[in-house]
Residue frames as qw, qx, qy, qz and C-alpha x, y, z in Angstrom:
[[0.574, -0.098, -0.811, -0.057, 6.29, 247.27, -22.30],
 [0.043, 0.029, -0.664, 0.746, 5.81, 248.63, -18.80],
 [0.531, -0.023, 0.023, -0.847, 2.14, 249.22, -19.58],
 [0.808, 0.015, -0.471, -0.354, 1.64, 245.46, -19.97],
 [0.247, 0.299, -0.841, 0.378, 3.54, 244.14, -16.96],
 [0.493, -0.109, 0.500, -0.703, 0.32, 243.97, -14.90],
 [0.790, 0.148, -0.311, -0.507, -1.18, 241.37, -17.28],
 [0.579, 0.192, -0.781, 0.135, 1.03, 238.57, -15.94],
 [0.035, 0.052, -0.735, 0.675, -0.21, 239.24, -12.43],
 [0.566, -0.215, -0.269, -0.749, -3.92, 238.99, -13.24],
 [0.834, -0.353, -0.305, -0.296, -5.85, 237.24, -10.46],
 [0.398, -0.732, 0.493, -0.252, -2.80, 237.19, -8.22],
 [0.948, -0.096, 0.303, 0.004, -1.76, 233.73, -9.45],
 [0.399, -0.508, 0.554, 0.525, 1.36, 234.78, -11.30],
 [0.396, 0.466, -0.426, -0.667, -0.44, 234.62, -14.62],
 [0.239, -0.049, 0.968, 0.059, -1.24, 230.88, -14.51],
 [0.462, 0.545, 0.620, -0.325, -4.92, 231.41, -15.31],
 [0.369, 0.782, -0.149, -0.479, -4.17, 233.76, -18.18],
 [0.021, 0.482, -0.816, -0.318, -1.53, 231.39, -19.61],
 [0.369, 0.152, 0.913, -0.080, -3.95, 228.46, -19.42],
 [0.488, 0.697, 0.377, -0.367, -6.61, 230.37, -21.36],
 [0.278, 0.776, -0.389, -0.411, -4.10, 231.61, -23.93],
 [0.218, -0.290, 0.913, 0.186, -2.65, 228.11, -24.31],
 [0.475, 0.391, 0.776, -0.142, -6.11, 226.85, -25.20],
 [0.455, 0.801, 0.274, -0.276, -7.19, 229.58, -27.61],
 [0.141, 0.801, -0.465, -0.348, -3.79, 230.03, -29.28],
 [0.589, -0.102, 0.788, 0.148, -3.55, 226.36, -30.15],
 [0.123, 0.239, -0.602, -0.752, -3.49, 225.95, -33.94],
 [0.107, -0.299, -0.923, -0.218, -6.28, 223.37, -33.88],
 [0.004, 0.604, 0.588, -0.538, -8.49, 225.57, -31.70],
 [0.130, 0.533, -0.121, -0.827, -8.27, 228.47, -34.12],
 [0.166, 0.092, -0.785, -0.590, -8.93, 226.26, -37.14],
 [0.099, -0.409, -0.906, 0.052, -11.92, 224.58, -35.45],
 [0.038, 0.624, 0.409, -0.665, -13.38, 227.88, -34.24],
 [0.150, 0.413, -0.363, -0.822, -12.96, 229.44, -37.68],
 [0.159, -0.080, -0.893, -0.412, -14.62, 226.41, -39.30],
 [0.096, -0.520, -0.818, 0.225, -17.54, 226.44, -36.85],
 [0.063, 0.401, 0.095, -0.909, -18.08, 230.14, -37.58],
 [0.248, 0.005, -0.661, -0.708, -19.94, 228.88, -40.69],
 [0.742, -0.232, -0.079, -0.624, -22.51, 227.17, -38.45],
 [0.707, -0.342, 0.576, -0.224, -22.99, 223.90, -36.59],
 [0.559, 0.454, -0.652, -0.237, -21.32, 220.80, -38.00],
 [0.974, -0.207, 0.001, -0.093, -21.25, 217.09, -37.35],
 [0.615, -0.591, 0.449, 0.267, -17.96, 215.54, -36.24],
 [0.727, 0.172, 0.525, 0.409, -17.24, 213.96, -39.63],
 [0.362, 0.854, 0.237, 0.289, -17.96, 217.18, -41.52],
 [0.270, -0.937, 0.217, 0.034, -15.76, 219.12, -39.14],
 [0.719, -0.345, 0.506, 0.330, -12.99, 216.54, -39.54],
 [0.652, 0.468, 0.449, 0.393, -13.24, 216.82, -43.33],
 [0.198, 0.928, 0.145, 0.282, -13.01, 220.63, -43.21],
 [0.361, -0.868, 0.339, 0.048, -10.03, 220.95, -40.86],
 [0.775, 0.508, -0.370, 0.069, -7.01, 219.85, -42.91],
 [0.429, 0.474, -0.659, 0.397, -4.44, 217.65, -41.23],
 [0.442, -0.412, 0.513, -0.609, -6.21, 217.06, -37.91],
 [0.253, 0.013, -0.967, -0.011, -6.46, 213.51, -36.66],
 [0.548, -0.520, -0.520, -0.398, -9.73, 212.18, -35.26],
 [0.637, -0.406, -0.489, 0.436, -8.13, 211.90, -31.82],
 [0.277, -0.071, -0.123, 0.950, -6.87, 215.50, -31.85],
 [0.280, -0.365, -0.361, -0.811, -10.26, 216.74, -33.05],
 [0.633, -0.512, -0.574, -0.090, -11.98, 214.81, -30.26],
 [0.560, -0.333, -0.384, 0.654, -9.61, 216.15, -27.60],
 [0.128, 0.071, 0.051, 0.988, -9.81, 219.72, -28.86],
 [0.401, -0.451, -0.456, -0.654, -13.61, 219.68, -29.10],
 [0.643, -0.494, -0.562, 0.162, -13.84, 218.24, -25.59],
 [0.436, -0.245, -0.252, 0.828, -11.60, 221.00, -24.23],
 [0.060, -0.203, -0.232, -0.950, -13.49, 223.71, -26.12],
 [0.522, -0.525, -0.553, -0.382, -16.77, 222.37, -24.76],
 [0.616, -0.436, -0.483, 0.444, -15.34, 222.31, -21.24],
 [0.302, -0.170, -0.087, 0.934, -14.18, 225.91, -21.63],
 [0.235, 0.684, 0.506, -0.469, -17.59, 227.03, -22.91],
 [0.055, 0.483, -0.407, -0.774, -16.49, 227.94, -26.43],
 [0.365, 0.066, -0.767, -0.524, -18.27, 225.09, -28.21],
 [0.683, -0.054, 0.429, -0.589, -21.61, 223.43, -27.54],
 [0.091, 0.117, -0.961, -0.232, -22.25, 219.75, -28.25],
 [0.669, 0.079, 0.183, -0.716, -25.77, 218.67, -29.14],
 [0.105, -0.057, 0.985, 0.121, -26.71, 214.99, -29.26],
 [0.610, 0.068, -0.186, -0.767, -29.86, 214.24, -31.28],
 [0.586, -0.069, 0.756, -0.283, -31.85, 211.18, -30.25],
 [0.743, 0.472, -0.248, -0.404, -31.61, 209.32, -33.53],
 [0.797, -0.202, 0.547, 0.159, -30.26, 205.99, -34.68],
 [0.687, -0.109, -0.375, 0.613, -27.41, 206.27, -35.26],
 [0.269, -0.808, -0.274, 0.448, -26.92, 209.19, -32.86],
 [0.435, 0.683, 0.132, 0.571, -26.25, 212.53, -34.53],
 [0.495, -0.638, -0.177, 0.563, -23.90, 214.89, -32.71],
 [0.371, 0.780, 0.154, 0.480, -23.42, 218.48, -33.78],
 [0.523, -0.379, -0.185, 0.741, -20.93, 221.07, -32.62],
 [0.160, 0.845, 0.275, 0.429, -21.49, 224.83, -32.68],
 [0.309, 0.251, -0.330, 0.856, -19.86, 227.93, -31.30],
 [0.265, -0.708, -0.572, 0.319, -21.33, 229.40, -28.15],
 [0.078, 0.982, 0.105, 0.134, -21.60, 233.19, -27.82],
 [0.482, -0.758, 0.354, 0.262, -18.21, 233.11, -26.06],
 [0.691, 0.014, 0.567, 0.449, -16.78, 231.07, -28.93],
 [0.409, 0.764, 0.378, 0.326, -18.20, 233.53, -31.46],
 [0.167, -0.981, 0.061, 0.078, -16.58, 236.39, -29.55],
 [0.647, -0.427, 0.452, 0.442, -13.21, 234.79, -30.35],
 [0.663, 0.539, 0.414, 0.314, -13.69, 235.28, -34.11],
 [0.199, 0.972, -0.011, 0.129, -12.78, 239.02, -34.32],
 [0.339, -0.801, 0.479, 0.119, -9.48, 238.72, -32.40],
 [0.760, -0.045, 0.597, 0.254, -8.64, 235.49, -34.27],
 [0.582, 0.714, 0.303, 0.246, -9.22, 237.26, -37.60],
 [0.029, -0.977, 0.212, -0.024, -7.09, 240.19, -36.42],
 [0.583, -0.533, 0.582, 0.191, -4.29, 237.78, -35.52],
 [0.741, 0.290, 0.540, 0.274, -4.60, 236.01, -38.88],
 [0.366, 0.913, 0.115, 0.140, -4.52, 239.38, -40.64],
 [0.278, -0.866, 0.405, 0.098, -1.37, 240.32, -38.73],
 [0.712, -0.212, 0.621, 0.250, 0.23, 237.01, -39.76],
 [0.651, 0.593, 0.408, 0.240, -0.66, 237.55, -43.42],
 [0.146, 0.984, -0.068, 0.076, 0.75, 241.09, -43.35],
 [0.273, -0.811, 0.517, -0.006, 3.99, 239.98, -41.72],
 [0.959, 0.001, 0.279, 0.058, 4.65, 236.54, -43.20],
 [0.688, 0.640, -0.115, 0.321, 7.16, 237.81, -45.77],
 [0.052, -0.810, 0.427, -0.400, 9.14, 239.67, -43.10],
 [0.762, -0.435, 0.434, -0.205, 9.07, 236.68, -40.75],
 [0.950, 0.233, 0.151, 0.144, 10.22, 234.29, -43.48],
 [0.474, 0.751, -0.244, 0.390, 13.04, 236.69, -44.46],
 [0.343, -0.736, 0.460, -0.360, 14.09, 236.98, -40.83],
 [0.917, -0.199, 0.338, -0.070, 14.16, 233.19, -40.49],
 [0.839, 0.471, -0.002, 0.273, 16.30, 232.85, -43.60],
 [0.181, 0.814, -0.350, 0.427, 18.70, 235.55, -42.36],
 [0.624, -0.590, 0.433, -0.274, 18.92, 233.84, -38.98],
 [0.968, 0.042, 0.239, 0.066, 19.64, 230.45, -40.56],
 [0.649, 0.662, -0.145, 0.346, 22.33, 232.02, -42.76],
 [0.092, -0.801, 0.421, -0.415, 24.02, 233.49, -39.66],
 [0.658, -0.463, 0.528, -0.272, 23.98, 230.30, -37.63]]
């Protein structure tokens, strides 16, 4: 672990910046939204329909934060009614490979994690 101790001191702020970025991208809704937008741009309603379990408010807040962080672009088309589409930016697309790697790790280890949880519950 000694090889990683420098990561918490990135930018000399005690790791606050790194934690803020990781908090955003490791959020379950962020990963689901990014993975869904990897298919291409989507309107809000279509995105809401394709992300199971997310409320409209949480989708709105998450999209707003992703746009602010430069991971998602929001395009408003001058139509009546207005049409708004969301798409991944190049930075957002660069999140796909590590997100897939993390998902792959979870799939490979889910049985072990579930067994560990059951063993822990049996002990306590």
